[in-house]
N, C-alpha and C positions, 0 to 999 in steps of 0.2 A: 371941513365935513369927510368922514372916510366914505368911500364907495363899498357897498356892501358886496359880499364874496359871491353873491348868485347874480348879481347884475352883469350885463354885457360888457366886454371889455371896450373902453373907448377907443374910437378909431383915431390915429394921429392922422392930420392932414399931411398931404404931399408936401416933403420940403420942409417941414417943422422936424426939429431934433427931438429925440426921444431922451436925452441924456438926464435934463432936469427933473422928469417925473422919475426915471430910474434911481437918482442919486436919493430924492427924497424918500422914495419907498425904502431903500436900503437903510437910510438914516432911521427911519420909523421903525424898522425891523431889528435894528441894534437897540434903539431906547426902549421898546416896550417889551415887557416879560414874556417870556415863552409861555404860553397858554395850552394846558392840554388839550388836545384834539380828540373828538368824539370822531368815533368811527363812521365811515360814510359807507353807504351802501355800496357793494362791489360793482364794477363795471369797467368797461373798456377804458374809459378815463382815467379812473382811479388806478388800474392797472400800469397804465402808462405812466402816471404819475409816481408811482413808488419804485419804478427803476432807478439805479443810483445814477447821478450824473459824472462820468469819468473824464480826468483832466486830459487835455490834449498833451502828446509825447512831443518832448522837445528833440529837435533833429541832433543827430550824432556829431561830437566834434572831437578833433584832435586834441589829446592832453599832452602835458609834458613827458609823461613816462612814455606815450607812444611815440614821440619823437626821440626819445631815448633810445628805445627799442630798435628803431629803424638805423639810428646812429651806431649803436653797438654791433648790429648785424652787418651794416658796411665795415667797421673796423675791424671785426673779429673774423667774419666769412669771407666777404667780397674782397676786400682790399689784399689780404694776404693770399687770395686764391688766384687774384690777377697778378700778384709779384711771383707767386710760382709758376703759372702759366708762362709769363713772360720770361722767366730764368729757364725754365725747361726747354723752352723752343728755341731761345736766343743766345743762350750763355753756355747751357750744360754741353759737354763735349759728347760725341758719340763713343759708345765702348763696344768691343768687338768680343765675343766670346768664344773661347775653344774648350771642346768637350772632350773627355778622356773616361774610358773605363776598363777596369782590369780587376783581376782576382789571382790568388795565389794558388798555384798548383803542387801538390805534393806526392812523388812517387818513391816507394822503397820495395827494392827487390828481397824475395825469402832469403833467410839467413840458412847457415849451414847447420845451425843448431835445429832448426824444423826439421831437417831431412834426418837428422841422426835421432829423432824420437824427442827432441825438448828435455833432456835431462837437465840442462841447464841454458836457458834464455838468457844467456850472458850480456848480449847485446841485441838490440832492435833500434835500427834508426828509422823510427816512424815518427812522423810529427802530424799534428793537427791542423789541416789547412785553415779552419775557422779561427782557431787561436792565432796563426800568422797573421790572418786579415784583421783582427783585431788590434793586433800590434802594429799593423800599417795604417790603421785608421786613425790610431792615435799618434803615430809619427806623423803625417799628414799635417795634424794640427798642433804640432810641437814647435816649439821656438828652435830646435836643432835643424829641422828641414829648411826653415826660414833662411837660416844662416848658411845653410849648403847651397840653397839655390840662388842666394844673395852672392855667394862666392862665384857663381857661374855668369848671373846676368845682375846687373846693377838694379834692383828693383824700384830704388829710390828714383833713379832717371826714368825708369819705364813707367811708372806712374805718376809721373810729374810732367807729362807731356802737355797737358792740357792748362795752360797758365793762365787763361780766362775763366775757369771753370773752378773756383774755391770749394765748391762742396765734393765734386766726385773725385778730384785729384788727391794726391798724397800731402796732407798738411802737418806731417811729423818732423821731428828733427833728424838727429843722425845716430839716437839710440836704438838699438835692436828692439826694444818694446814698442816703440811707436811703428816700426815697420812690421812687428807682428801683429798688431792691431788693424793695419790696413791690409795684411793677409787675409785676416777673417773677413774683412769687408770684400776682396777681390776674389777669394776662392771660397766656393761652396763646395762641400762634399756631402754625398748621401750614401748611407750604408745600409745594404739590404741582403740576408741571405748569403753572405760570403764574397758579394760584390760590391765594389767602390766606384762609384760615378763621380767625377770632378766638373766643375764648371769654373775656368779661370776668365777673369775680364781684364781687358788691357785696353788703351787707345789706339792701338794698331792691331791688325790680325797677325801679323808676325811675331809681335811680342807676346801676344797670348798663346799661339801655338809653341813659342819657344819655353815660357815657363811651364806648360802642360809636359813637354818633353825632358825638361828638367826634373819634374816631380816624378814622372815615370822611370828616369835613370834614377834617381836617387832610392826611390822604392825598391828597385832591382838589386842596387847595392846593398840595402840593409837586409833583404831576403837573404842574399849571397853571406852576408856577415852571421846571420843567425844559423844557416846552413853549416858554416864553418865551425861555429861554435858546437853546434850538436854534432859534428863529426869528429871534432877533436874530442868532446866529452865521451862519445861512444867508443872510439879508438884507445883512447887512456883507460877505460873500465875495461876493454876486451884485453888489453895488454897486462891489466892488474891482475884479472883474473887468470889469465895465463902464467903468469910469473907464481902465483898462488899455487895453480894446479902442478907446475914443474917442480916446486919445492916440496910439495907433499909427496909426488912421485918418487923423488931423491931420497926422501925419508924413508918412506916404505921399504925401497929397495936397500938402504942401508941396514935397516932392523933384520931383513931376511937375511942378508950376508953375515951380521953378526951372530945370528942364530946359528947357520951352519957351520961357523967355524968355533963356535963355543961347544956345541955337541958333536961335531965332527959327522954331520948328517946332512946329505944332500936334500933327502925327502923322507922325513920318517915315514909318512904313509907307505910309501914303497917298501921301507924296511919292515914294517910291521906286516904287510902282507908277504914279505918273503919269510919270516919268523912263522907266520901263521900257516904257511905252506910246508916248511919243514916239520912243524908240529902234526900236522895231518898225515904226511908221509910216514912220520914214525907210529902214529896211531895205527895206521894201517898195517904196517909192519908186526905191530904188537898184536893185532888182531889174527895174522896169520901164524904168528909162532904158537898163540894160546890154541888155535885150533889144532895145531900140528902137535904140541903136548898132548892135547886131549887124546888123540888118536893113537899116540905112543903109548900112554898108560892103559889105555883098551887093548892094545895088541901085543904090548912087549911085556918082559919081566920087569920087576921093579928094580933090579940091578943093572938094567940095560943102561950103556953109557949115553945112549943118543938122548935119554930123558934128562940127564944132567947137563949135556951141553944145550938142549933147548930151554931148560929153566935158566941156564945162565945168560942166554942171548935175550931171554924175555926181561930180565933183571938189568942188562946194559941198556935194552931200548927204553926201559921206564926210567932209567937215570937220564937218559939223554932229553926225554921228553920233559922230564922236570927242569933240565937245565936251559931247554929252550925257551920254557914258560918264564923262567927267570929272567931271561933277556927282554922279553916283552914287558915283564913287570917293571924292570928298572934300567937304567943305562950307567954303567960303572958306579953302580950302588947309589947315585944322587936323585934323579927323578926317574918316575915311571915314564914307560915309552907312550902310553896313551896320552899322558898329560903334555909330552912333547908335541905327540901329534895335535892336540887341540890347540896347542899355542900356535903349531906351524899352519894349521888352518886359517887361524885369524890373521895371521901375517899375510897369508896368501889372498885373503878376501880384501885386505886395507890395500894390497899392491894392486889387486885388480881394479877396485874401485878408483883410486890413483891414477892408473892407466887410463880409464874410462873417461875421468875427469879432465885429465889433461889432453886426451884426444878432441873431446868436446870444446875445451877452451881454445885449442889450437884451430879448430874449425871457425869457432866464433870470431876469433882474432882476424883470421884470413878474410871471412865475409864482411869484418868492420872496415878492413883495409880496402877491400874493394869497393864498399860502399862510398869509402871517404875519397875514392878516385873518381866518382860521379855526382853529378848534381841532383840532389832529389828534390829541392825545392827551387821554383822559379816563379817570376812575375809573367802572368800569362793575360796580355791586354786583349781585351775583345772590341774595343773602340779605341783607334789609334787617335793621337792628337790631331783634331780637326782645324782646319785653317777657313776662318769666317770670310764670308763674301760681302754681307751686309751687316750694318751695326744694329743689334737687338735691343742694346740699352742704352740710356737708362728709358724704361718702358713709361714713356710720358703719359699716356691714358691711363695707364693703372696708378700712377703715382698722384695724378691730378685727382682721381677718383678717391684715393686713399686720405688725401689732404681735404678733400671737400668733406668726406665723411667725419674725420677728425675734429674739423673747424665747426662743422654744424653740431658735432656732439657738445664741444665745449660751449656753444653758445646757446643751446638747449640747456645745459645743466646750469649756466649762470642765470638765463631767464628764469627757470624754476626756483633757484635759491633766492632771487630778487624777488619775487612773487610771494613766495612763502615767508620771507621776512616782512614784506607791506602787510601782508594779511593779519600777521601776529602784532601788529601796533595796537 
């Protein structure tokens, strides 16, 4: 017999189990069909009955993937970090740094061609300090410098003085390429506004300072070689210009001499001026005789002998004037004297220009020779090679921080990749 829904609930005596009744009720609920329930009047009990019953959450438990993440963190991050810390603190050898800084200075004295007005700046030993510094910057990173410094100091021996440190010591062979790679590790260069700063590492302070001094000396030798090349080029160019100007002057003088010998004239312009003076004097005499003839005709008789003499004198003067004019118009019937004057003036201008060019070239050559006798470029160190007192390298704290950051980055990327692949299954 079923209990009505509105009957009071049966009270279970103490000590009696409720399980049989609950099991029977659940079985009846499974076997009986679900009947549509009629709406019941709203009330506090009905509102409480409508609330869903939420299942109880199970406690969190470690799963295999969690253990895998912990193991991967230990293998990828913790273990390499511990090994790196042990190596840096117990195996890595101390390294000492030597610092040096320098720049290229260039000086040039004013040339004699500037004093003469700059008709030909045939030589100017001027150099750009910035371009010299660029050359020196490339030279420090070159294999040539490594070979030069290695000839002075055995770099393989210097950088192999820590046999227990296989990471920071020299690990290459006997080839110069291996030594150049180690050079890039041990020598750091900083270039800024024409100044070069170097940091050289070695396992002893004396070795680091010795390498820095060798670099400074070899840089000075290179600058001197560049200076010698520039001076030789300038001197050779000045000498070539001087030879060219001298040949031009010699040719101009030879043409002038040939002209004078051909026409038997030292200075045609002076001859023309002399001829013009003679014609002017004759014309003055002619004017005087004409005046005298007019006076005689006015005062004397027609048969006066003085009139005939004066007319004869006038005729002779006119013939002389014509003769002098013919002399100006031609020389020996070949060429007009005016043409000769023009040609002579051309030759004179050419000779004058050749003399001026020769004077300028000679002054420039003397300036180039004086410049070649002095040093116009030199290496000016503003930081002498230092001798370290404490070992600054390796920077253990910085290296550990970098290693930790790198390992964490690798582990995080690997974790994200793993979960992204897992979510796509």
